[in-house]
Kinemage of the C-alpha trace (Angstrom):
@kinemage 1
@onewidth
@group {chain A} dominant
@subgroup {mainchain}
@vectorlist {calphas} color= white
{ca met a 1} P 111.562 15.962 148.703
{ca gln a 2} L 114.008 16.422 145.837
{ca lys a 3} L 113.111 13.034 144.382
{ca leu a 4} L 109.385 13.754 144.665
{ca leu a 5} L 109.785 17.105 142.912
{ca arg a 6} L 111.911 15.549 140.162
{ca val a 7} L 109.340 12.787 139.550
{ca glu a 8} L 106.427 15.236 139.524
{ca met a 9} L 108.192 17.582 137.109
{ca thr a 10} L 109.090 14.708 134.779
{ca glu a 11} L 105.452 13.571 134.754
{ca gln a 12} L 104.178 17.093 134.085
{ca leu a 13} L 106.624 17.564 131.224
{ca ala a 14} L 105.498 14.244 129.746
{ca ile a 15} L 101.860 15.374 129.685
{ca gly a 16} L 102.795 18.767 128.229
{ca ser a 17} L 102.189 21.172 131.121
{ca leu a 18} L 102.415 24.591 129.457
{ca ala a 19} L 103.912 26.405 132.442
{ca leu a 20} L 106.542 23.761 133.080
{ca thr a 21} L 107.381 23.392 129.414
{ca ala a 22} L 107.922 27.166 129.193
{ca leu a 23} L 110.096 27.052 132.306
{ca ala a 24} L 112.159 24.199 130.846
{ca thr a 25} L 112.611 26.159 127.615
{ca asp a 26} L 113.860 29.210 129.530
{ca trp a 27} L 116.133 27.041 131.702
{ca arg a 28} L 117.696 25.542 128.602
{ca lys a 29} L 118.200 28.941 126.946
{ca leu a 30} L 119.904 30.343 130.028
{ca his a 31} L 121.786 27.379 131.464
{ca phe a 32} L 121.869 24.002 129.753
{ca pro a 33} L 120.834 23.955 126.087
{ca glu a 34} L 121.397 20.215 125.705
{ca ala a 35} L 119.448 19.165 128.823
{ca ser a 36} L 116.813 16.466 128.381
{ca asp a 37} L 113.519 16.710 130.258
{ca ala a 38} L 114.919 14.319 132.886
{ca gln a 39} L 118.086 16.409 133.286
{ca phe a 40} L 116.037 19.609 133.540
{ca ala a 41} L 113.764 18.073 136.186
{ca asp a 42} L 116.765 16.859 138.173
{ca gly a 43} L 118.621 20.177 137.950
{ca tyr a 44} L 115.567 22.197 138.874
{ca ala a 45} L 114.831 19.926 141.842
{ca gln a 46} L 118.432 20.326 143.008
{ca ala a 47} L 118.128 24.110 142.735
{ca gly a 48} L 114.951 24.016 144.827
{ca arg a 49} L 116.610 21.915 147.495
{ca phe a 50} L 119.607 24.248 147.556
{ca gly a 51} L 117.242 27.183 148.037
{ca ile a 52} L 115.658 25.495 151.043
{ca leu a 53} L 119.075 24.775 152.548
{ca met a 54} L 120.039 28.435 152.081
{ca asp a 55} L 116.795 29.489 153.779
{ca arg a 56} L 117.749 27.431 156.791
{ca ala a 57} L 121.380 28.539 156.804
{ca arg a 58} L 120.409 32.205 156.638
{ca glu a 59} L 117.401 31.766 158.922
{ca ile a 60} L 115.066 33.247 156.315
{ca asp a 61} L 111.470 33.523 157.440
{ca arg a 62} L 109.580 31.162 155.136
{ca ser a 63} L 106.276 32.914 155.808
{ca val a 64} L 107.278 35.865 153.610
{ca thr a 65} L 106.407 35.891 149.932
{ca ala a 66} L 108.871 35.296 147.118
{ca ala a 67} L 108.435 38.932 146.080
{ca gln a 68} L 109.465 40.105 149.556
{ca val a 69} L 112.542 37.877 149.529
{ca ser a 70} L 113.413 39.129 146.042
{ca asn a 71} L 113.110 42.750 147.158
{ca arg a 72} L 115.319 42.111 150.196
{ca leu a 73} L 117.967 40.430 148.067
{ca ala a 74} L 117.860 43.283 145.561
{ca asp a 75} L 118.206 45.824 148.365
{ca ser a 76} L 121.184 44.004 149.891
{ca ser a 77} L 122.798 43.644 146.460
{ca ala a 78} L 122.337 47.347 145.709
{ca ala a 79} L 123.902 48.244 149.038
{ca arg a 80} L 127.065 46.320 148.098
{ca thr a 81} L 127.355 47.843 144.604
{ca pro a 82} L 129.815 50.761 144.502
């Protein structure tokens, strides 16, 4: 899956996908300013795979939306903040 995602992202960047290009720009600003398109695609694919592994490890229900997961994480983070 990671390889497929990496290949697809590299192809989309090559054809100038606006959404993916914007995402790559943000990724570079926040994390890796020197990353090539290939390095971005690889890093992003790795992050996606890590997310899936964490879902499994934490037994997260994958039928919930990303917004619901985000809200739950924010709630649990707020509960730990003094």
